[in-house]
N, CA, C and O atoms as a MOPAC input file, in Angstrom:
PM7 MOZYME 1SCF
protein

 N     87.21900 1   110.90400 1   118.14300 1
 C     87.55900 1   110.01500 1   119.22500 1
 C     89.02800 1   110.23300 1   119.56900 1
 O     89.88300 1   110.29200 1   118.68600 1
 N     89.30500 1   110.35000 1   120.85500 1
 C     90.67200 1   110.53100 1   121.32300 1
 C     91.10400 1   109.26500 1   122.04600 1
 O     90.36500 1   108.71400 1   122.86200 1
 N     92.31600 1   108.81300 1   121.73100 1
 C     92.85700 1   107.60700 1   122.34500 1
 C     94.18100 1   107.96700 1   123.00800 1
 O     95.03100 1   108.61500 1   122.39600 1
 N     94.35200 1   107.55300 1   124.24400 1
 C     95.61600 1   107.78500 1   124.93600 1
 C     96.54300 1   106.61100 1   124.68200 1
 O     96.23500 1   105.47400 1   125.03900 1
 N     97.68100 1   106.89300 1   124.06200 1
 C     98.67700 1   105.86600 1   123.78600 1
 C     99.95500 1   106.20100 1   124.52300 1
 O    100.31400 1   107.37000 1   124.66100 1
 N    100.63800 1   105.18200 1   124.99400 1
 C    101.93800 1   105.39800 1   125.61300 1
 C    102.98100 1   105.52400 1   124.51500 1
 O    102.70800 1   105.24300 1   123.34800 1
 N    104.17100 1   105.94800 1   124.89700 1
 C    105.27200 1   106.04100 1   123.93800 1
 C    105.55400 1   104.66500 1   123.33700 1
 O    105.80100 1   104.55300 1   122.13700 1
 N    105.51900 1   103.62800 1   124.15500 1
 C    105.76500 1   102.27000 1   123.65200 1
 C    104.72400 1   101.87900 1   122.61100 1
 O    105.05900 1   101.26500 1   121.59700 1
 N    103.45700 1   102.23100 1   122.85600 1
 C    102.38900 1   101.93400 1   121.90000 1
 C    102.66200 1   102.61300 1   120.56000 1
 O    102.56700 1   101.99400 1   119.50000 1
 N    103.00100 1   103.89500 1   120.63200 1
 C    103.23000 1   104.65900 1   119.39800 1
 C    104.44900 1   104.16400 1   118.63300 1
 O    104.43600 1   104.11400 1   117.40300 1
 N    105.49300 1   103.80200 1   119.35200 1
 C    106.69300 1   103.28300 1   118.68500 1
 C    106.37900 1   101.95900 1   118.00500 1
 O    106.84300 1   101.70900 1   116.89200 1
 N    105.59800 1   101.11200 1   118.65900 1
 C    105.20900 1    99.83300 1   118.05600 1
 C    104.39800 1   100.05500 1   116.77900 1
 O    104.66300 1    99.42700 1   115.75400 1
 N    103.41400 1   100.94400 1   116.84400 1
 C    102.59900 1   101.23900 1   115.66800 1
 C    103.47000 1   101.81100 1   114.55100 1
 O    103.34900 1   101.40000 1   113.39700 1
 N    104.34700 1   102.75700 1   114.89200 1
 C    105.22300 1   103.36500 1   113.88900 1
 C    106.10600 1   102.31700 1   113.22400 1
 O    106.24900 1   102.30800 1   112.00100 1
 N    106.69500 1   101.43900 1   114.02200 1
 C    107.58000 1   100.42600 1   113.45300 1
 C    106.82600 1    99.45100 1   112.55500 1
 O    107.34700 1    99.03000 1   111.52200 1
 N    105.60400 1    99.09100 1   112.93900 1
 C    104.79500 1    98.20700 1   112.09100 1
 C    104.43400 1    98.89000 1   110.77400 1
 O    104.50500 1    98.27700 1   109.70900 1
 N    104.05000 1   100.15600 1   110.85300 1
 C    103.71400 1   100.88900 1   109.63000 1
 C    104.92900 1   101.02600 1   108.72000 1
 O    104.81100 1   100.87500 1   107.50400 1
 N    106.08100 1   101.30700 1   109.28700 1
 C    107.30000 1   101.41800 1   108.48700 1
 C    107.63200 1   100.09400 1   107.79700 1
 O    108.04700 1   100.07900 1   106.63800 1
 N    107.44900 1    98.98800 1   108.51200 1
 C    107.74400 1    97.67800 1   107.93000 1
 C    106.81500 1    97.37400 1   106.76200 1
 O    107.25400 1    96.84500 1   105.74000 1
 N    105.54700 1    97.70000 1   106.90300 1
 C    104.58600 1    97.43900 1   105.83400 1
 C    104.80200 1    98.40000 1   104.66100 1
 O    104.61400 1    98.02000 1   103.50500 1
 N    105.18900 1    99.62700 1   104.95000 1
 C    105.37700 1   100.63000 1   103.89300 1
 C    106.43700 1   100.20500 1   102.87800 1
 O    106.38800 1   100.62300 1   101.72100 1
 N    107.37000 1    99.39700 1   103.29200 1
 C    108.41100 1    98.89800 1   102.38100 1
 C    107.77600 1    98.19000 1   101.18600 1
 O    108.34100 1    98.20500 1   100.09200 1
 N    106.63000 1    97.58200 1   101.37700 1
 C    105.96700 1    96.78800 1   100.33300 1
 C    104.85300 1    97.54400 1    99.61700 1
 O    104.06900 1    96.92200 1    98.90000 1
 N    104.75600 1    98.85000 1    99.78300 1
 C    103.61700 1    99.59900 1    99.23500 1
 C    103.50000 1    99.54100 1    97.71900 1
 O    102.38500 1    99.59600 1    97.20100 1
 N    104.58200 1    99.43400 1    97.00000 1
 C    104.51200 1    99.38500 1    95.53000 1
 C    104.87900 1    98.01300 1    94.98400 1
 O    105.26200 1    97.89200 1    93.82000 1
 N    104.76700 1    96.99900 1    95.79400 1
 C    105.13100 1    95.63700 1    95.40700 1
 C    103.91300 1    94.91400 1    94.85200 1
 O    102.82000 1    94.98500 1    95.41400 1
 N    104.12100 1    94.21500 1    93.73700 1
 C    103.05500 1    93.36400 1    93.20700 1
 C    103.02400 1    92.08000 1    94.01900 1
 O    103.99000 1    91.31700 1    94.04500 1
 N    101.90600 1    91.85800 1    94.67600 1
 C    101.75200 1    90.68600 1    95.52300 1
 C    100.67100 1    89.81000 1    94.89800 1
 O     99.64000 1    90.32000 1    94.46000 1
 N    100.89400 1    88.49600 1    94.85300 1
 C     99.91700 1    87.59500 1    94.22600 1
 C     98.52200 1    87.71800 1    94.83000 1
 O     98.35200 1    88.08300 1    95.99300 1
 N     97.54400 1    87.40600 1    94.01200 1
 C     96.13300 1    87.35000 1    94.39900 1
 C     95.54500 1    88.70500 1    94.77400 1
 O     94.53600 1    88.78000 1    95.47500 1
 N     96.17700 1    89.76800 1    94.30500 1
 C     95.63200 1    91.10200 1    94.52200 1
 C     95.68600 1    91.60000 1    95.95900 1
 O     94.94300 1    92.50800 1    96.32900 1
 N     96.53900 1    91.02600 1    96.75100 1
 C     96.66500 1    91.44500 1    98.14300 1
 C     97.23400 1    92.85600 1    98.21400 1
 O     98.20500 1    93.17400 1    97.52800 1
 N     96.63800 1    93.68900 1    99.03300 1
 C     97.10700 1    95.05300 1    99.22500 1
 C     97.57500 1    95.18300 1   100.66500 1
 O     96.81800 1    94.92100 1   101.59900 1
 N     98.83200 1    95.58900 1   100.83900 1
 C     99.36200 1    95.74500 1   102.19200 1
 C     99.36800 1    97.19700 1   102.64900 1
 O     99.26300 1    97.46700 1   103.84500 1
 N     99.49000 1    98.13400 1   101.71500 1
 C     99.61000 1    99.54300 1   102.07200 1
 C     98.43000 1   100.31500 1   101.49900 1
 O     98.23800 1   100.36300 1   100.28400 1
 N     97.64400 1   100.91700 1   102.38200 1
 C     96.50900 1   101.72700 1   101.97900 1
 C     96.84500 1   103.20200 1   102.19100 1
 O     97.65400 1   103.52600 1   103.06100 1
 N     96.24200 1   104.09600 1   101.41600 1
 C     96.56800 1   105.52600 1   101.52300 1
 C     96.41900 1   106.10200 1   102.93700 1
 O     97.20500 1   106.96800 1   103.32300 1
 N     95.43800 1   105.64700 1   103.71400 1
 C     95.25200 1   106.19300 1   105.06600 1
 C     96.45300 1   105.89500 1   105.97000 1
 O     96.67700 1   106.59600 1   106.95600 1
 N     97.20900 1   104.87200 1   105.63800 1
 C     98.34000 1   104.48500 1   106.48000 1
 C     99.43500 1   105.55000 1   106.49500 1
 O    100.10900 1   105.73400 1   107.50800 1
 N     99.61000 1   106.24800 1   105.38100 1
 C    100.61600 1   107.31500 1   105.33200 1
 C    100.22800 1   108.44400 1   106.28400 1
 O    101.07600 1   108.97800 1   106.99900 1
 N     98.95400 1   108.80300 1   106.29100 1
 C     98.46700 1   109.83900 1   107.19500 1
 C     98.61400 1   109.39800 1   108.65800 1
 O     99.00300 1   110.19200 1   109.51400 1
 N     98.30500 1   108.14700 1   108.93100 1
 C     98.46100 1   107.61700 1   110.28700 1
 C     99.92000 1   107.64800 1   110.71500 1
 O    100.23000 1   108.01400 1   111.84900 1
 N    100.80800 1   107.26700 1   109.82000 1
 C    102.23900 1   107.29400 1   110.12600 1
 C    102.69700 1   108.71600 1   110.42600 1
 O    103.47400 1   108.93200 1   111.35600 1
 N    102.22700 1   109.68300 1   109.65300 1
 C    102.57100 1   111.08700 1   109.90500 1
 C    102.06800 1   111.53700 1   111.27600 1
 O    102.77800 1   112.23200 1   112.00300 1
 N    100.84300 1   111.14100 1   111.62800 1
 C    100.28200 1   111.52300 1   112.92500 1
 C    101.06800 1   110.89600 1   114.07800 1
 O    101.34300 1   111.55500 1   115.08100 1
 N    101.42100 1   109.63500 1   113.92900 1
 C    102.18900 1   108.94000 1   114.96200 1
 C    103.56500 1   109.58500 1   115.12100 1
 O    104.02100 1   109.80400 1   116.24300 1
 N    104.22500 1   109.88900 1   114.00500 1
 C    105.53600 1   110.53600 1   114.06700 1
 C    105.44800 1   111.89300 1   114.75600 1
 O    106.32000 1   112.24700 1   115.54900 1
 N    104.40300 1   112.64600 1   114.45700 1
 C    104.23100 1   113.96000 1   115.08200 1
 C    103.99000 1   113.81200 1   116.58100 1
 O    104.55100 1   114.56200 1   117.38000 1
 N    103.16700 1   112.86000 1   116.95600 1
 C    102.88200 1   112.64400 1   118.37500 1
 C    104.13900 1   112.23000 1   119.13300 1
 O    104.36100 1   112.67300 1   120.26000 1
 N    104.95500 1   111.39000 1   118.52400 1
 C    106.20400 1   110.97400 1   119.16100 1
 C    107.13600 1   112.17000 1   119.32000 1
 O    107.73000 1   112.36300 1   120.38100 1
 N    107.26100 1   112.97000 1   118.26600 1
 C    108.11600 1   114.16900 1   118.34700 1
 C    107.62500 1   115.11800 1   119.43500 1
 O    108.42700 1   115.65700 1   120.19800 1
 N    106.31200 1   115.32300 1   119.50700 1
 C    105.74500 1   116.22200 1   120.51800 1
 C    106.03400 1   115.72200 1   121.93000 1
 O    106.38800 1   116.51100 1   122.80600 1
 N    105.88800 1   114.42600 1   122.15500 1
 C    106.18000 1   113.87100 1   123.47400 1
 C    107.65600 1   114.00700 1   123.81200 1
 O    108.01700 1   114.30900 1   124.94900 1
 N    108.49700 1   113.78300 1   122.82700 1
 C    109.93400 1   113.91700 1   123.05200 1
 C    110.29200 1   115.34500 1   123.44000 1
 O    111.10700 1   115.56200 1   124.33600 1
 N    109.68700 1   116.31400 1   122.76900 1
 C    109.97900 1   117.71300 1   123.05700 1
 C    109.40600 1   118.14500 1   124.39700 1
 O    110.02600 1   118.92900 1   125.11500 1
 N    108.22600 1   117.63800 1   124.73900 1
 C    107.56100 1   118.03800 1   125.98000 1
 C    108.28300 1   117.54200 1   127.22400 1
 O    108.38100 1   118.26600 1   128.21500 1
 N    108.78400 1   116.32100 1   127.18000 1
 C    109.30100 1   115.76000 1   128.42400 1
 C    110.70800 1   115.19000 1   128.31300 1
 O    111.19900 1   114.59800 1   129.27400 1
 N    111.35400 1   115.34500 1   127.20200 1
 C    112.70200 1   114.81300 1   127.05000 1
 C    112.65700 1   113.35100 1   126.65800 1
 O    111.99700 1   112.54600 1   127.31500 1
 N    113.34600 1   113.01000 1   125.60700 1
 C    113.28400 1   111.65200 1   125.07300 1
 C    113.79200 1   110.60600 1   126.06400 1
 O    113.27700 1   109.48900 1   126.09900 1
 N    114.78600 1   110.95200 1   126.86100 1
 C    115.34800 1   109.97900 1   127.78100 1
 C    114.29500 1   109.45700 1   128.76200 1
 O    114.32500 1   108.28900 1   129.15200 1
 N    113.37100 1   110.32700 1   129.15400 1
 C    112.33000 1   109.92500 1   130.08300 1
 C    111.24700 1   109.08000 1   129.41400 1
 O    110.58600 1   108.28900 1   130.08600 1
 N    111.05400 1   109.23500 1   128.10000 1
 C    109.94800 1   108.58200 1   127.41300 1
 C    110.35900 1   107.34000 1   126.65300 1
 O    109.49900 1   106.54000 1   126.28200 1
 N    111.63600 1   107.15400 1   126.41100 1
 C    112.08800 1   106.04200 1   125.58600 1
 C    111.76200 1   104.70700 1   126.25200 1
 O    111.89100 1   104.57400 1   127.46900 1
 N    111.33900 1   103.71600 1   125.45800 1
 C    111.06900 1   102.39600 1   126.01000 1
 C    112.33900 1   101.80600 1   126.60300 1
 O    113.42600 1   101.98500 1   126.05400 1
 N    112.20600 1   101.10900 1   127.71700 1
 C    113.37100 1   100.50600 1   128.38200 1
 C    113.51000 1    99.06000 1   128.01200 1
 O    114.43300 1    98.39000 1   128.47500 1

C-alpha cells in the first residue's frame, strides 16, 4: 500500500516517533510498552523520505511554514 504524505505529515510523524523513542528502555508501571521494534524501521523510512524530498526539491520549498 502506498500513502501520499506531505512534508508536514512526515515531520509530525518523525517528531512523534522521536519523542516516544526517548522512553524505549524505560520501565513503565503496569507493563506498558511505548516503543515497539517496528517503530525504528518506520522512523528510518520517514527520515529517508524527508531526505529524498529535501534533495529533490530543495528544503526551503518543502519546509513547513
